[in-house]
Structures are given as structure tokens and as C-alpha cells.
Steps between C-alpha positions, in 0.01 A plus 500: 500500500560783255240771468346552159600829341217731404435481128543820308230594245716420197591152625138428595378612156763292320424189707128540438552542126736203484242279669218622274709452185612153609137397552413643160782305337389183677134525401530690174306814415211310347436303819588768751229542761333826589702504822819456298410792275427709809842410644664615175311829505570559870868416452526740208345776709742428789796519262381834367443637853857394588630705209555208262269638232628307198499172691147567621385573147668184370347286777151630422537480121229294339396272790206380290729334246 
């Protein structure tokens, strides 16, 4: 059985953002739950902490539609 590699901060931030954005696309901004909006905000913050400032800003842009 192969051991899982530790996830670096950039990969973790990108995976988190991808999941949050996919859920947003599935539900739509108008029907996005509070938890979904929180995931978007948290993902944007993780992207910015990982040094991906523009991507973090784009992920957080206008989550209220």
C-alpha cells in the first residue's frame, strides 16, 4: 500500500478552492448555503496565505451574487 504524500499548502489551497467553486457552480450563487459561502471565503483566504493573491481575490469576489 502506497503512503499518501503530505500535501503542500498550495495544493491544499487549490483543492479546497476547486471543491468550493464546484459546489457553487452546482448550486448557483442564489441558492448557495451559508456553509457554502463560508467555504468560498475560507478557500479564498487559504489561497492568499499560500501566496496566490489574485486567485484568492477572484475566489472571494462577490459571493453574494
